[in-house]
C-alpha positions as CSV (number, residue, x, y, z in Angstrom):
1,X,0.0,0.0,0.0
2,X,2.7,2.5,1.0
3,X,4.6,1.7,-2.2
4,X,1.6,2.6,-4.3
5,X,1.1,5.8,-2.3
6,X,4.8,6.6,-2.8
7,X,4.4,6.1,-6.6
8,X,1.4,8.4,-6.5
9,X,3.3,11.1,-4.6
10,X,6.1,10.8,-7.1
11,X,3.7,11.4,-9.9
12,X,2.0,14.5,-8.4
13,X,5.0,16.2,-6.6
14,X,7.4,18.6,-8.1
15,X,10.1,17.2,-10.4
16,X,13.2,16.7,-8.3
17,X,16.4,14.8,-8.8
18,X,17.1,11.6,-6.8
19,X,20.8,12.7,-6.5
20,X,21.2,15.3,-3.8
21,X,23.2,18.4,-4.6
22,X,24.9,19.3,-1.4
23,X,26.3,22.6,-2.8
24,X,22.9,24.2,-2.3
25,X,20.3,23.9,0.4
26,X,17.6,25.7,-1.6
27,X,16.5,23.1,-4.2
28,X,14.9,19.9,-3.0
29,X,15.7,16.3,-3.9
30,X,14.4,12.8,-3.2
31,X,16.9,12.4,-0.4
32,X,14.1,10.6,1.3
33,X,12.2,8.2,-1.0
34,X,8.6,9.0,-2.0
35,X,7.6,5.9,0.1
36,X,9.3,7.3,3.2
37,X,7.8,10.7,2.7
38,X,4.4,9.1,2.6
39,X,4.9,7.0,5.7
40,X,6.4,9.9,7.7
41,X,3.7,12.3,6.6
42,X,1.0,10.0,7.9
43,X,2.8,9.0,11.1
44,X,4.0,12.5,12.0
45,X,0.7,14.3,11.4
46,X,-1.4,11.7,13.2
47,X,1.0,11.8,16.1
48,X,1.2,15.6,16.4
49,X,-2.6,16.0,15.9
50,X,-3.1,13.7,18.9
51,X,-0.5,15.4,21.1
52,X,-1.9,18.9,20.4
53,X,-5.3,17.7,21.4
54,X,-4.1,15.8,24.4
55,X,-1.9,18.5,25.9
56,X,-4.3,21.3,25.1
57,X,-7.0,19.5,27.1
58,X,-4.6,18.8,30.0
59,X,-3.4,22.4,30.1
60,X,-6.7,24.2,29.8
61,X,-9.3,21.9,31.3
62,X,-11.9,23.5,33.6
63,X,-10.4,24.1,37.0
64,X,-6.8,24.1,35.8
65,X,-4.5,26.9,37.0
66,X,-4.6,28.4,33.5
67,X,-8.4,28.2,33.3
68,X,-8.6,30.0,36.7
69,X,-6.3,32.8,35.4
70,X,-8.7,33.4,32.5
71,X,-11.7,33.5,34.9
72,X,-10.0,36.2,37.0
73,X,-8.7,38.3,34.1
74,X,-10.2,41.6,33.0
75,X,-8.1,43.1,30.2
76,X,-7.6,46.9,29.9
77,X,-10.1,48.0,27.3
78,X,-8.0,50.7,25.7
79,X,-5.0,49.9,23.5
80,X,-2.0,52.2,24.5
81,X,-0.1,54.3,22.0
82,X,2.9,52.1,22.7
83,X,1.0,49.0,21.6
84,X,-0.2,50.8,18.5
85,X,3.3,51.8,17.6
86,X,4.6,48.3,18.1
87,X,1.8,46.9,15.9
88,X,2.4,49.5,13.2
89,X,6.2,49.0,13.2
90,X,5.9,45.2,13.1
91,X,3.3,45.3,10.3
92,X,5.5,47.8,8.3
93,X,8.5,45.5,8.7
94,X,6.6,42.5,7.5
95,X,5.2,44.4,4.5
96,X,8.7,45.5,3.5
97,X,9.8,41.9,3.7
98,X,6.8,40.8,1.6
99,X,7.7,43.4,-1.0
100,X,11.3,42.2,-1.1
101,X,10.3,38.5,-1.4
102,X,8.0,39.4,-4.2
103,X,10.7,41.5,-6.0
104,X,13.1,38.6,-5.8
105,X,10.5,35.9,-6.6
106,X,10.7,34.3,-3.2
107,X,7.2,34.7,-1.8
108,X,7.2,31.0,-1.0
109,X,9.7,31.7,1.8
110,X,7.2,33.8,3.7
111,X,6.1,30.4,5.1
112,X,9.4,30.1,7.0
113,X,9.0,30.2,10.8
114,X,10.6,33.7,11.0
115,X,8.0,35.4,8.9
116,X,5.1,33.3,10.2
117,X,6.1,34.4,13.7
118,X,5.8,38.0,12.6
119,X,2.3,37.3,11.3
120,X,1.4,35.5,14.5
121,X,2.5,38.5,16.7
122,X,0.6,40.9,14.5
123,X,-2.5,38.8,14.9
124,X,-2.1,38.6,18.7
125,X,-1.5,42.4,19.0
126,X,-4.6,43.2,16.9
127,X,-6.8,40.5,18.4
128,X,-9.5,41.3,21.0
129,X,-8.1,40.8,24.5
130,X,-11.5,39.7,25.9
131,X,-11.1,36.5,23.9
132,X,-8.9,33.6,24.9
133,X,-7.2,32.9,21.6
134,X,-4.7,35.9,21.6
135,X,-3.5,34.8,25.0
136,X,-3.2,31.2,24.0
137,X,-1.2,32.1,20.9
138,X,1.1,34.3,22.9
139,X,1.9,31.6,25.4
140,X,2.5,29.2,22.6
141,X,4.8,31.7,21.0
142,X,6.9,32.0,24.2
143,X,7.9,28.4,23.7
144,X,8.7,28.5,20.0
145,X,10.2,32.0,19.7
146,X,13.7,30.4,19.5
147,X,12.7,29.6,15.9
148,X,12.9,33.3,15.1
149,X,16.6,33.5,15.7
150,X,17.6,31.4,12.8
151,X,15.9,29.7,9.9
152,X,16.8,29.1,6.3
153,X,14.7,31.9,4.8
154,X,18.0,33.3,3.6
155,X,18.2,30.4,1.1
156,X,16.1,32.4,-1.2
157,X,18.6,35.2,-1.2
158,X,21.2,35.3,-3.8
159,X,23.8,37.7,-2.6
160,X,25.1,38.2,-6.2
161,X,21.8,38.6,-8.0
162,X,20.7,42.0,-9.3
163,X,17.5,41.6,-7.4
164,X,19.1,41.5,-4.0
165,X,18.0,44.6,-2.2
166,X,17.9,43.4,1.4
167,X,20.1,45.1,4.0
168,X,21.6,42.9,6.8
169,X,23.0,45.9,8.6
170,X,21.5,47.3,11.8
171,X,18.1,48.8,10.9
172,X,17.8,46.7,7.7
173,X,14.3,45.2,7.2
174,X,15.4,41.6,8.0
175,X,17.5,42.5,11.0
176,X,14.8,44.9,12.3
177,X,12.2,42.2,12.0
178,X,14.3,39.7,14.0
179,X,14.8,42.3,16.8
180,X,11.0,43.0,16.8
181,X,10.2,39.3,17.1
182,X,12.3,39.1,20.2
183,X,11.4,42.4,21.8
184,X,7.6,42.5,21.1
185,X,6.9,39.6,23.6
186,X,8.8,41.6,26.2
187,X,6.5,44.5,25.6
188,X,3.5,42.2,25.8
189,X,4.6,40.9,29.2
190,X,5.2,44.5,30.5
191,X,1.9,45.8,29.1
192,X,-0.3,43.9,31.6
193,X,-2.8,43.2,28.7
194,X,-2.1,39.5,28.4
195,X,-2.6,36.4,30.5
196,X,0.8,35.1,31.2
197,X,0.7,31.4,32.1
198,X,2.8,29.7,34.8
199,X,5.4,27.2,33.8
200,X,3.7,24.0,32.6
201,X,5.2,20.9,30.8
202,X,1.8,20.4,29.2
203,X,1.9,23.8,27.6
204,X,5.5,23.2,26.5
205,X,4.6,20.0,24.8
206,X,1.4,21.5,23.3
207,X,3.4,24.4,21.9
208,X,6.0,22.0,20.4
209,X,3.2,19.9,18.9
210,X,1.7,23.0,17.2
211,X,5.2,23.9,15.9
212,X,5.9,20.4,14.6
213,X,2.4,20.0,13.1
214,X,3.0,23.2,11.1
215,X,6.2,21.7,9.7
216,X,4.9,18.2,9.0
217,X,1.6,19.2,7.5
218,X,2.1,22.6,5.8
219,X,5.8,23.1,5.2
220,X,6.5,19.5,4.2
221,X,3.5,19.4,1.8
222,X,4.5,22.8,0.3
223,X,8.1,21.7,-0.1
224,X,7.1,18.5,-1.9
225,X,4.8,20.3,-4.4
226,X,7.1,23.2,-5.0
227,X,10.4,21.3,-5.0
228,X,12.0,23.7,-2.5
229,X,13.8,22.6,0.7
230,X,11.7,24.6,3.1
231,X,13.3,24.6,6.6
232,X,15.3,21.5,5.6
233,X,12.2,19.2,5.3
234,X,13.4,17.5,2.1
235,X,17.1,17.1,2.9
236,X,19.3,18.0,5.9
237,X,21.5,21.0,5.9
238,X,25.3,20.5,5.8
239,X,26.4,19.6,9.3
240,X,25.6,17.3,12.2
241,X,22.1,16.2,11.0
242,X,23.7,14.5,8.0
243,X,25.2,11.9,10.4
244,X,21.7,10.6,11.0
245,X,21.0,9.9,7.4
246,X,17.4,9.1,6.5
247,X,16.4,9.5,10.2
248,X,17.4,13.1,10.3
249,X,13.8,14.5,10.5
250,X,12.9,12.5,13.7
251,X,16.2,13.7,15.2
252,X,15.4,17.3,14.2
253,X,12.0,17.1,15.9
254,X,13.6,15.8,19.1
255,X,16.2,18.6,19.0
256,X,13.2,21.1,18.6
257,X,11.7,19.7,21.8
258,X,14.9,20.6,23.7
259,X,14.8,24.1,22.2
260,X,11.2,24.5,23.3
261,X,12.4,24.2,26.9
262,X,14.3,27.5,26.5
263,X,11.0,29.0,27.6
264,X,12.1,28.0,31.2
265,X,15.5,29.7,30.8
266,X,15.1,32.8,28.8
267,X,11.4,33.9,28.8
268,X,10.8,32.9,32.4
269,X,13.5,35.3,33.6
270,X,11.8,38.1,31.8
271,X,8.4,37.1,33.2
272,X,9.6,36.8,36.7
273,X,11.7,40.0,36.9
274,X,10.3,42.5,34.4
275,X,8.2,45.2,36.1
276,X,4.6,45.4,34.8
277,X,2.8,48.5,33.5
278,X,0.9,50.3,36.2
279,X,-2.8,50.6,35.5
280,X,-4.7,53.8,36.2
281,X,-7.2,53.9,39.1
282,X,-10.0,54.3,36.6
283,X,-8.8,51.2,34.8
284,X,-8.5,49.2,38.0
285,X,-12.1,50.2,39.0
286,X,-13.3,49.1,35.5
287,X,-11.4,45.8,35.8
288,X,-13.0,45.1,39.2
289,X,-16.4,45.9,37.8
290,X,-15.8,43.5,34.8
291,X,-14.7,40.7,37.2
292,X,-17.9,41.1,39.2
293,X,-20.1,40.7,36.2
């Protein structure tokens, strides 16, 4: 059955060579056989779907510490000028990146974790704070923000092409976006407008499962049909992962679990020691009224 499914995948996927060209990490190849892609696609996606559901229910079940935080939370109703500035700056940075990718013909690489993180933060900032989903997304982001520090979105950039207009110096669009992806969550913690969850292994594993599911379902599928090695899902990058051969993707996921735990080292320090924005007396009275309703 899997052999037949592999043959079908080979027929509908992008045309790629079976010999891997290690001189470039941009173009994909059949480093993993079509049959193995089929088996891993089914196994990974089923597994991550189950773990997302399982750990989400464990973390947010009625009566859990996180559920109680939501019950006692009354968000400030007015968005501050600082938050508006952060939202506009992050949006402008993303739009500049989109324009650059379009100019160079690399829009596909907007699916990379770095750029998707920018879209996620914009969504959280713009979202209604009286709903749960912006707070859930932010706390997931705390666990996966390590992915913003390095990805292979630069694969689409040819330093010697005439279309290369991106500046990597301080203040350049790409560099600015990376700083914003790291500093915006710090603002969110300070702002007192978001429910910040306590340390929880259930939340950590739920966050990793969301991150892994995005890779195994969306990035992997797109990579196969476009023939591009998005985030190294078609073949490993030059380096240690090559030592694991055809098993490099499971090893990569295990390594990502370890990186997810940086939430306890980096973000937790900020959460514990960063002073919070003081609310006005009028806002405090409004919050107390909302809690009483």
